[in-house]
C-alpha positions in Angstrom: 100.9 21.2 96.3 99.3 19.2 99.1 99.5 15.8 100.6 96.5 13.6 101.3 95.2 12.9 104.8 94.8 9.3 105.8 97.8 8.3 120.0 97.9 10.6 122.1 100.9 9.6 124.3 104.6 10.4 124.5 106.4 9.4 121.3 109.3 6.9 121.5 112.8 8.5 121.6 114.0 9.5 118.2 117.2 11.2 116.9 117.1 15.0 117.0 115.2 16.4 114.0 117.1 18.5 111.5 114.0 20.7 111.6 114.2 22.4 115.0 110.8 23.9 115.1 107.2 22.7 114.6 104.5 25.1 113.5 100.9 24.0 113.9 98.0 25.9 112.3 96.0 25.9 109.1 96.8 27.8 105.9 94.0 30.2 104.8 92.7 32.2 101.9 92.6 35.8 103.0 90.5 38.4 101.2 90.9 42.1 102.2 88.0 44.4 101.7 88.2 48.2 101.9 85.0 50.1 102.3 83.1 47.0 101.2 85.1 46.3 98.0 87.7 43.5 97.7 91.1 45.0 97.1 93.5 42.0 97.7 93.6 38.3 98.1 96.6 36.3 99.5 97.8 33.3 101.3 96.9 33.6 104.9 97.0 31.9 108.3 99.6 32.6 111.0 101.6 29.6 109.8 102.3 31.4 106.5 103.6 34.6 108.1 105.7 32.7 110.7 107.1 30.5 108.0 108.2 33.6 106.1 110.0 34.9 109.1 111.7 31.7 110.1 112.8 31.1 106.5 114.1 34.6 106.5 116.2 33.8 109.6 117.3 30.5 108.1 115.8 28.5 111.0 114.6 25.0 109.9 111.1 23.9 110.8 108.3 21.5 110.0 104.6 22.6 109.8 101.3 20.8 110.1 98.4 22.5 108.3 95.2 21.4 106.6 93.6 22.7 103.4 90.8 21.7 101.0 91.1 20.7 97.4 90.4 24.4 96.5 93.8 25.5 98.0 95.3 28.0 95.6 98.9 28.2 96.7 102.1 26.1 96.8 104.0 26.9 100.0 107.3 25.3 100.7 105.8 23.3 103.6 103.2 21.0 102.0 99.8 21.0 103.8 97.5 18.0 104.3 94.6 18.0 101.7 91.3 17.1 103.2 88.8 15.9 100.6 85.3 17.1 101.2 86.4 20.2 103.1 87.2 23.7 101.9 90.3 25.7 102.8 89.7 28.1 105.7 88.7 31.5 104.3 88.7 34.8 106.0 87.2 38.1 104.9 88.8 41.1 106.6 86.8 44.4 106.2 88.5 47.7 106.8 86.9 51.2 107.1 88.8 54.1 105.4 87.8 56.2 108.4 90.0 54.1 110.7 93.4 55.6 111.5 96.5 53.6 112.3 95.8 53.6 116.0 92.3 52.1 115.6 92.9 49.9 112.5 92.6 46.6 114.5 89.6 47.7 116.5 87.8 48.8 113.3 88.6 45.6 111.4 85.7 43.3 111.0 87.0 39.7 110.5 84.8 36.9 109.3 85.5 33.2 108.9 83.6 32.3 105.7 84.8 28.7 105.5 86.7 26.4 107.9 88.9 23.4 107.1 89.1 20.4 109.5 90.8 20.8 112.8 94.3 19.4 113.4 94.2 16.3 115.7 97.0 14.9 117.8 97.4 12.0 115.3 98.3 14.6 112.6 101.4 15.7 114.5 104.8 14.1 113.8 106.2 11.6 116.3 109.7 13.1 116.3 110.7 15.6 119.0 111.4 19.3 118.4 113.3 22.1 120.1 110.3 24.4 120.0 106.7 24.3 118.9 104.3 27.0 117.9 100.5 26.6 118.3 99.2 29.3 115.9 95.7 28.4 114.8 93.5 31.1 113.5 90.2 29.4 112.6 89.6 27.2 115.7 91.6 24.3 114.3 93.7 23.6 117.4 92.1 21.5 120.1 93.2 21.1 123.7 94.4 17.6 123.1 96.5 18.8 120.1 98.2 21.4 122.2 98.8 18.9 125.0 100.5 16.6 122.4 102.6 19.5 121.3 103.9 20.0 124.9 104.9 16.3 124.9 107.0 16.4 121.6 108.4 20.0 121.9 110.8 21.2 124.6 109.2 24.6 124.6 105.8 25.6 123.2 104.8 29.1 122.1 101.1 29.8 121.8 99.2 32.6 120.2 96.1 33.3 122.3 94.0 33.7 119.1 94.3 29.9 118.7 92.6 29.5 122.1 90.0 32.2 122.5 88.4 32.7 119.1 84.8 31.8 118.5 82.8 32.3 115.3 79.2 33.4 114.8 77.2 30.5 113.5 75.3 32.7 111.1 78.0 34.9 109.4 81.3 33.7 110.9 82.2 37.0 112.6 85.1 36.4 114.9 84.4 36.8 118.6 86.6 36.3 121.7 85.9 34.4 124.9 87.6 34.6 128.2 90.8 32.4 128.4 89.4 30.7 131.5 86.4 29.6 129.5 88.4 28.4 126.5 89.1 24.8 127.5 92.9 25.5 127.4 93.5 27.2 130.7 94.7 24.0 132.5 97.5 23.7 129.9 99.1 27.1 130.6 101.8 25.7 133.1 103.0 23.4 130.3 103.7 26.1 127.7 106.6 28.5 127.7 105.2 31.7 126.2 101.6 33.0 125.5 101.4 35.9 123.0 98.4 38.2 122.9 97.6 41.6 121.3 96.5 44.4 123.7 92.9 43.8 122.7 93.1 40.0 123.3 94.9 40.6 126.6 91.6 42.0 127.9 90.2 38.5 127.8 92.6 37.1 130.4 94.0 38.1 133.8 97.6 38.9 132.9 98.6 39.0 136.6 97.2 35.5 137.1 98.4 34.0 133.8 102.0 35.4 134.3 102.3 33.1 137.3 101.8 30.1 135.0 103.7 31.0 131.9 105.5 34.0 130.3 103.1 36.4 128.7 104.0 38.7 125.8 101.5 41.5 124.9 101.9 43.4 121.6 100.5 46.9 121.3 101.1 48.1 117.8 103.0 51.3 117.5 103.6 51.2 121.3 105.9 48.1 121.0 105.4 45.1 123.3 105.6 44.1 127.0 106.9 40.9 128.5 105.5 39.6 131.8 106.7 36.7 133.9 106.1 35.8 137.6 108.9 37.9 138.9 108.9 40.9 136.7 108.2 42.6 133.4 109.8 44.9 130.8 108.7 46.9 127.8 110.3 46.8 124.4 110.2 49.9 122.2 108.7 49.7 118.6 110.1 50.3 115.2 108.4 53.0 113.1 106.4 51.8 110.2 104.2 53.0 107.4 101.2 50.8 107.9 99.5 49.6 104.8 97.9 46.3 106.0 98.0 45.2 109.7 97.2 41.6 108.8 99.8 39.2 110.1 101.8 41.7 112.1 101.3 39.8 115.3 102.2 36.5 113.6 105.4 38.0 112.2 106.2 39.4 115.7 105.8 36.0 117.2 108.0 34.5 114.4 110.7 37.0 115.1 110.5 36.5 118.9 110.8 32.7 118.5 113.5 33.0 115.8 115.6 35.3 118.0 115.3 33.0 121.0 116.2 29.9 118.9 119.3 31.8 117.6 120.4 32.5 121.2 119.3 36.0 121.7 118.2 37.2 125.2 114.5 37.6 125.6 114.6 41.5 125.3 116.6 41.3 122.1 114.4 38.6 120.7 111.3 40.7 121.5 112.9 43.6 119.7 113.5 41.4 116.7 109.8 40.5 116.9 108.9 44.2 116.8 111.1 44.6 113.7 109.4 41.8 111.8 106.0 43.1 112.8 106.9 46.6 111.5 108.1 45.2 108.2 104.9 43.2 107.8 102.5 46.1 108.2 104.3 47.9 105.4 103.2 45.3 102.8 99.9 44.0 101.6 99.4 40.3 102.2 102.2 37.9 102.9 105.6 39.7 103.3 108.8 38.5 101.8 112.1 38.5 103.7 115.5 38.0 102.2 117.6 35.6 104.4 120.8 37.5 103.3 119.5 40.5 105.3 119.0 38.5 108.5 122.3 36.7 109.1 122.2 35.4 112.7 124.8 33.5 114.7 124.0 31.4 117.7 125.9 32.2 120.9 128.7 29.7 121.6 130.8 28.7 124.5 128.1 28.4 127.2 125.2 26.3 126.0 123.2 25.7 122.8 120.5 28.3 121.9 117.6 26.0 122.6 119.1 24.9 125.9 119.4 28.6 127.0 115.8 29.2 126.0 114.5 26.1 127.8 116.4 27.0 131.0 115.1 30.5 131.0 111.5 29.3 130.6 111.9 26.7 133.3 113.5 29.2 135.7 110.3 31.4 135.5 107.9 28.5 136.0 106.1 27.8 139.3 
């Protein structure tokens, strides 16, 4: 099910949305190849994995995504259908010689088709407690991220939304330096920037941590959190890896979900590690039962989002 598509600037004040979060990024069709043969096809895009996590944690949210008329799925959050465009399609090629430690490095990812980018005018005018910029196919533009910082109290960004480029001939995914991405000037306006250990090589963590909080995931080694005055490491959960696709997305969903529910940053990062480990044990989009993730917000001191916002602001320059 899809809805048809039809100014920059701060929106007028509106009542608080019942949906606390806003996820921005296109849905995709993902095809998994093993030794050159297709073995699975599923709904993809970071928005799909993060939606599964936040739904599992019973945290309400809106999402903005675009697809083409060829879109095959019916997610709970209805995307915008763009006539004359195809749904973003990725082919992920894995080599059976790759072990768990090198699975990501030995994955060859190609964007075979790309839907239209998400523009500022596609975003809602209401305000949100938190926003997540999680494009995977180059669909988030600098002006769109800027608009998100205006309508969301805290914005979380996956660096893949900023530094991915695509070979014009075969769509192979390549990475560029964060400073050369066109987004660097917006870093002081976001709360958290998440990157894998491979993606972190394309930025100066010591420099970026002075502008926003940086979270670096490292697979079975867990994750590390950096801010201007310190850092800490969070231990991983053991996992039987079947498909690494979406692990970082699920991590980010768990981190944000934990913070929104009032957890301290280390505990929220640990929750992120849990969801990442659960994701790699399944092929394609994971399923989480909300009954298994009952979470209570902390009371008595301040609301969960206020605690989150104060923590981020306290680390800013």
